[in-house]
N, C-alpha and C positions, 0 to 999 in steps of 0.2 A: 305464275312465276314468268318475270320478264327477263329477256336475255338482249344483251346488246353491249356495245363497247363503252366503258365507263370513262367519262371526259366531264370537263366542267360543264358543258351544256346538258349532257344527260342528267346529271346530278341537279343542276338548278330546275330542270324540268320533273324531277322525281316528286310524286305524290305523297301526301301523309299516309303512313301505313303500307307503303311500296317497297319492294326490294328488286334490285337490278343485279344479275348476274353477268360477269365478263364474258363476252362471246363475240363472234363475228368479226375478228381482227386477227392479225398474225401474232400480237403481242399478249392476246387475251390468255388469262391464268384460269383455268378451270377451278372452282371454287372460291374464286375471289368476288366480292360482292359489296354492294352499298345499300343500306336500307334507311328510311326515313320514319322513325316513330315519333320522336318530339323534337323540334328545334333542329339543329343542324343534322345533316345525314351522318352515319356512322359507317365507316370501312369494316367488313368482316371477313373471315375465311373460313369455309366448312371443309371437313375432312372426316375419313372414317378411321378407326382405329380398334383393333379387336372386335370387329363386328358392329361398332356404335358409331353413330354420327355425331360429331362435336362441332361447336362454333367457339371462335376465339375473335374478341374485339381487337381490332387494329388501332383504331382511334378515330376521332370525330374529323369531318372535312374542314379543312382550314388549316392555318399553320400550327405544326409543321407538316401535316399530312395533306399532300396533293394526291391525285388520282395515280401519277406514275410513282411517286414514293411509297404509297399504300400498295400497289401492285407488287413492287420490288419487296416489300416486307412480306407479302403473302406468298411469293415465290421461296422466300427463306423459311417460312412458318412450315410451308409444304415439304420443303427439303428436310426439315427435321422429321416430319411424318415417314418420309420415305426411309430415313435412317432408324426408323423404330422407335421415335421419341414423341410424347404426347405434348404439343405446345400449350394445351389448356393448363395440365399440370405444371408444366415449367414456369406458365404465368402466375399461377396460384404461388406456388414455391418462390418466385421473385417477389411477389407482395408479401410473403411471410419474412423473407430475409431482409427487405426494405424497412419492416417494423423492428427488426432486432438492431436498433441503434447502439452505438457505443454507450450512450447515456443509460438506457434500458439495460443492457447487460452488465455495466457498472454498477447499477443499483441492485441487481441481483447477487453480483459477486460481494459486494459490500456487507450483505446481509450473512452472507457464509463467514466473510472475512472477520465480522465482528465476534463471531463465536469462536473462532481459531486463533486469533491473534492477539498479543498482550494489549492493553489500552493504549499505550504510546505507540505501538507499531500500527495499529489500526487508524489511530488518528492521522499518521503520516500517510497511509494507502488512500485514507478518505481524501485528504487533502490533494494528492497526486492527481487521482482519478476524476475528482469533481472539479478541481480548479486547474490544474496545469494541462489536462488533456480536454478541457470543454471546448476548445475550436474544433474538435472532431466528433463532439458529442452527438450531432446530427447525422453522420454518417452511419450506414450500416457496417458492422463488424464484417460482413463478407467483402465489402467494397474497400476498406482499409488495406492499403499496401505498404511495403517496406519504405517506398519515397515518403509518403504521408508521415509516418513514424519518425525518419530520419530528419524531414525539414523541422518537425514540431521540437524534436530533440535540440536541434540547433538553436531554435528560438529560446526554448526555456534555458539553455546554458548560457546564451548571450544575456538574457535578461536577471538570471536568478543564480548562476554559477554551476559548475561542473558536479557538485555534490548535489544540488536540487535535481538537476538533469538526470544523474545516475539512479536516484530514489525513483524519479518518475518513470523512467525505463524499466526498473526492476517491477515496480507496481503494475504496469500495462502488460508487461510480460507475463506476471503471474496471474492476471486476470484471464488473457488469452488461453494459458494453459489449462486453468479451471474451466473455461467454457468449452474447450475440446472435449474434456472428461466429461462434462455435463451433456454433451450429446449435439453440441453445434457443429455443424459439418463445414468447418473451417478448413481450407486447403492446407494452411501453414500459419504458424504464429509469425505475425509481420513483424513483429520485433527482433526475432533472429535474423542475425546477420548484420543489423544496424551497428553502428560504432558505439562502443562504451565510453561515456564521458570521462575524461580524466579525473581521477578522485583526487580528493584532498591528500597532501603528503601526511605521512604518519607522524603524529605529534610524539615529541621527546621531551617534553615539558616537565621538569621535575622542580618542585618548590623547594625553597630554601628553608632552613629553620625559622628563620625570622619571618617569613610568608607564611609558615604554617601557623605561628602565632598570632600573626595578624588576622588569619581568617577565624581561627577559635575565638578571640576576643570580640571580633565583629559579630558573631553569630547571637542572635536574639532569643530569648527563653520562650520561644514559640516552635512549632512544628518543624519549621524550616530549619531554624538553627540547631534543633536536636538531630534532624536528619544529617546535616553538614558534618556535625562532629561524630556522628556514628559512621559516616562514609570515611572519615579520617581513621577512625579507631579500629573499623572492621576490614577496610579495603575492598567493600563488596560493591556492587553496581547500584546506581542511583536509583533505578526503578524497584530492585530487589529491597532496598532499605525503604523507600517511600511506600511500597506496598505491604510492609511487614505485618503481620497477623498475631494476635494473641496466641493463638493454638499452634504457632510455629516455635514460640519459646517455651523451654523446659529446663529451668534452672539457669545453669551457665550455658546452654547450647541452643543455638538458633537453627533451626533445620529449614532450609529454603526448599520447597518442592520443586520437582522437576519443571511443572508447567510455568515456573517464575524464574528459572534460570535461562542464560543464553544457551547453553549447550543441552539443554533438556534434561539434564541429570540433577537428582536430588544432591544439595550439597549442604554439608556441615560446617558451621561457624563457631568454634568456642568464643564466647564473649568474655573479654577481660573485665576486671572490676568495674572501670570507667564507664565501659558501654553497657554493662547491667544497669549501673545507676541512671542512665539515660533511659533505657527500656522502661525501668520500674517507674521513673518518674512520668514518662508519657503514658504508662497503662494506668495511673491513678487519676489523669486527666480527663479520661474518655471511657465511656461503656461501649464504645464500638468495637466490632471485630478487628477492624484495622486500627494501628496505635495511630497514624497520622491521617490528616484530611478531614474536611468537613463530611457531616453526614449525609445521607439522601437527600435531594432536592424535595422528592415528593414522596409519599407513602408508597411502599412498594418498589421503590427505585433499588438497583443493585449497589450495594456499598462498594465504594472504590477508595484506594489510597490517596496519597498527596497528589494534587494537582497545583496548577499554577506556577510551575517551576520558573520559568522566564521572569517573571515580575518579582518573585522572591530573590532570584540572583542578582538582578539589577538593585534591588533595595540593600542587598548585602554588599555588592561593590561600592554602593554610594557610601556605606558606612566605613568600609576599609579606605576609600579615598579620603573622607573627612578626618579620619583619625591619623593618616599620613599627613595632612596639610596642617594639623595642629604643630607639627614639627617642622615640617618643609613646605612653607606656603605653595610653591610652585610644583609639588610633587604630581606625579603622573598616576592614574589608576592602574591597579594591578592586571596584566593580562594572564588569566588563568580560566580552567574550566573545572567542573566537578570531578569529570574523569581523570584530571591530573593529581588528584589526591591518591588515587588507586594506583597510579604509575610511581608516585613518589613513595609511598608505602612499600612497595615492592623493591624499589631500587635501594631505599636506605636501609631496608632489612637485609638485603644481600650484601651490600657494599660497605655497611658501616656497623651493622648490629649483629653480625655473624650467623645470619640464618641462611641454611643451604639453598641453592637455587630451586631444587625441586620441592622444598617445602614452602617456599614463597609462592610459588607456582599452584601448590595445592592450595593455599589460603586464597589465593585469587580464583580457584576453580578452573585453573588451566591444566591440571594434570591429565596426561593422555590415559592414565589407568582407569579413570572413572567411568567405566562401562556399567550397563545394565545387568542386574542379576547378582549373583553370589561374587563375582570378582570385584564389582563395583562397592558392594558392601564392606569386603575386606580390605580393599585400599583406602576407603574413607576409614575404617578403624586403625588401621596400620599408620597414618598419618596424624591422628586426632590429638595424639599428645604433643608431638612436635609442632602442630599448628598452635594448639593452646600456648605452648611455650614462646613461639615466635609473636604471636599477637600479644601476649603480656609484655615481652620486651618492647615491642613497637609502642603499646599504651604508655609504658614507662617513659619512652623517649619522647611521646607527645607531651605527657605531663612535664618532663623537665624544661622543654623548650617553651611551654606556655605558662610557666610558674610565675615569670616576672610579671 
């Protein structure tokens, strides 16, 4: 074992297979050495912990490691030993943490989320984590700080708007919370404390009777057309209707299971005659479990409900505009969303058709009394007949405004 001052000259003279331990000068660090096995010499440090001798590699000689810089690193590592820490274990832990990149953890989380989230929610989560957070994919989740998240959120908001930034923030926060529960030793969720992007203003759009008629008459005799008309007649949510199953329909009652509702509570929807006719028509056209949507792409694939919402909505809007311009050549497109049908139903039922507010809320599955257990079943049964009458009145209103 050779002892001597570790400097540039001594390193250049180091023979293959030799090790030089730092000694013989005032700055010498006991346990700091350099050895040449193959190629460039390598700086190392040796120490004892729990009665065992260990070695840690500092790095190869050359940029950035010079004798002086390597000696300072050796002092730091030996200081850890003096504090009861094991640099070798710390280094192995650092390698493990470096491998836990945002992309790797996001992929793990998405496998979990796909089983827990509704298809539409999962698609958004997937898009946010794999697309909007892609610039941070190569970073270890242990190195991501609040500043990284905040800077990226500002960029997402500037490029795609506050709604997308808000969704991206929520998806990343949920992923980090899951990672903590999974056992990743993260000090804190780096999303916590970042500014929430300003969300879009609450919409208050209520369609006029003539607009309802325009939408109704523009609907084609296809899955999307039937879905839109059911949305008008039942005032339920888009994915609830698009994912409707045969097993959920029993005569005049549609039972939406809790796993498909926003509040995760089972919801009963009395179907007016016009809605039942549409459901029966859809049922005759397919032998799938879902009433709407194409079959699985491959044998063994899970059946899903309707998809292709954006394209179908755009085609419906084109038909509405085309019909408008037959009478007014320079007519503009109608600005509306599917969710406006739900708000319109609630507003008209209460303001013009005499439906009590709490009954309208029950139709929309907003009623606060819907809780799990006996109380929830009681409240559902209590409001079922008033809901039936409310939807029948609403359906007759739709029938009257679309009769022309």
